[in-house]
C-alpha positions as CSV (number, residue, x, y, z in Angstrom):
1,M,79.3,120.1,140.2
2,K,80.6,123.3,138.0
3,F,84.0,121.6,137.2
4,R,82.3,118.6,136.0
5,K,80.0,120.4,133.6
6,M,82.8,122.5,132.3
7,F,84.7,119.0,132.0
8,V,82.1,117.3,129.9
9,G,81.6,121.0,127.8
10,L,85.1,120.5,127.1
11,V,85.2,117.1,125.9
12,L,82.0,117.6,124.0
13,G,83.7,120.7,122.4
14,G,86.6,118.4,121.2
15,V,84.7,115.5,120.0
16,M,82.5,118.0,117.9
17,A,85.5,120.1,117.2
18,V,87.5,116.8,115.4
19,G,84.5,115.8,113.7
20,G,84.0,119.0,112.4
21,V,87.5,118.5,110.6
22,A,87.4,115.2,109.4
23,L,84.3,115.0,107.7
24,P,85.2,117.7,105.1
25,A,88.4,116.4,104.7
26,M,86.4,113.1,103.5
27,A,83.9,114.6,101.6
28,A,86.5,116.4,99.6
29,N,87.4,113.2,97.8
30,H,84.5,113.6,95.8
31,D,83.6,117.3,95.5
32,G,83.4,118.0,91.5
33,R,86.9,119.2,91.8
34,V,90.3,116.8,90.4
35,D,93.0,117.9,93.0
36,S,96.7,117.0,92.4
37,D,96.3,114.1,94.3
38,E,93.3,112.4,92.7
39,C,91.9,111.2,89.1
40,A,88.3,111.7,87.6
41,F,86.6,109.0,85.6
42,F,84.6,110.9,82.9
43,Y,81.4,109.4,81.4
44,L,82.2,110.3,77.8
45,Q,85.5,109.7,75.8
46,N,87.9,112.8,75.6
47,L,87.0,113.8,78.9
48,G,83.5,114.7,78.1
49,G,80.8,114.8,80.1
50,S,80.1,114.3,83.9
51,F,82.8,113.1,86.0
52,W,83.4,111.4,89.1
53,D,86.4,112.2,91.3
54,T,88.5,110.1,93.6
55,N,91.7,109.7,95.7
56,S,91.1,106.6,97.2
57,A,91.0,103.0,95.6
58,T,87.3,101.4,95.1
59,A,87.0,97.8,94.9
60,N,83.4,97.5,93.8
61,F,81.4,100.5,92.0
62,W,78.6,99.2,93.5
63,T,78.9,99.7,97.4
64,F,77.9,102.3,99.7
65,D,80.3,104.8,101.2
66,W,79.5,105.3,104.8
67,Y,79.4,109.2,104.5
68,Q,77.4,109.6,101.2
69,I,73.4,109.4,101.5
70,T,72.4,109.3,97.5
71,A,73.6,106.7,95.4
72,P,77.4,106.2,95.4
73,H,80.1,106.4,92.9
74,T,78.2,108.4,90.4
75,F,78.9,111.2,88.1
76,I,78.3,114.0,89.9
77,T,79.4,117.2,88.2
78,P,77.1,118.9,85.7
79,G,76.8,117.2,81.7
80,R,75.7,114.3,80.3
81,G,75.9,111.2,82.5
82,Q,75.3,113.2,85.3
83,G,73.8,111.2,88.0
84,R,74.5,107.6,86.5
85,Q,76.9,105.2,88.2
86,V,80.3,105.1,87.1
87,K,80.0,101.0,86.8
88,D,80.1,100.1,83.1
89,Q,79.9,103.5,82.0
90,A,83.0,105.2,82.1
91,E,84.6,106.1,78.8
92,S,87.7,108.0,79.8
93,I,90.4,109.3,82.9
94,W,92.3,111.8,83.7
95,V,95.2,111.2,86.4
96,R,96.5,114.3,87.9
97,K,98.6,112.3,91.0
98,N,102.0,111.0,89.7
99,Q,100.7,107.4,90.0
100,T,99.5,105.2,87.6
101,A,95.6,104.4,87.9
102,R,94.4,101.1,87.1
103,T,90.7,100.2,86.3
104,Y,89.6,96.4,86.2
105,F,87.0,95.1,84.4
106,G,85.5,93.1,87.3
107,R,84.9,93.9,90.9
108,N,87.3,93.3,93.6
109,Y,90.5,94.1,91.1
110,G,89.8,91.4,89.0
111,G,90.0,90.1,85.3
112,K,91.2,92.7,82.4
113,F,92.8,95.9,83.6
114,D,93.4,99.0,82.0
115,D,96.7,101.6,83.5
116,A,96.3,105.2,82.6
117,W,100.1,107.1,83.6
118,G,100.4,109.7,86.1
119,R,99.4,113.2,85.2
120,N,98.0,112.2,81.9
121,W,94.7,111.6,80.9
122,R,93.5,108.7,78.0
123,N,90.2,107.2,76.6
124,F,89.7,103.7,78.1
125,S,90.3,100.6,75.7
126,P,87.9,98.8,74.3
127,T,88.3,96.1,76.7
128,I,86.9,98.5,79.8
129,R,85.3,101.2,78.2
130,N,81.8,101.0,79.7
131,D,83.0,97.3,81.4
132,N,84.8,98.9,84.4
133,G,84.2,97.1,88.2
134,S,87.0,99.0,90.3
135,F,89.9,100.8,90.5
136,R,93.3,101.5,92.4
137,W,96.6,103.2,92.4
138,N,99.2,100.8,91.2
């Protein structure tokens, strides 16, 4: 009986330890810091206002992430636009990753697109500015 309790305790402890490590890594994707493997979408031109940072492709700025309780894909940092949806409201992008970030007009990577080169920032073209539906690394 002691062995069974000890075994169950070790298994549960291991599951909790693994879960404790995995969640912070996922949460860092949208932590309000633009890390070296991320890009950030800004509410205003010239990297102004609030921003939303990500390191993973987003097929639809309207969908929910499983770990977010509040509305997903919203500008999260203090500043103008904070709390608003990224969908159809981003005007500029900063790419820290050494890879091209492609932002599409439509969801599921459809329609016209605008590329932002790696390790650079730019204002979106008039075609995509305030009309963005999805994003992926290219």
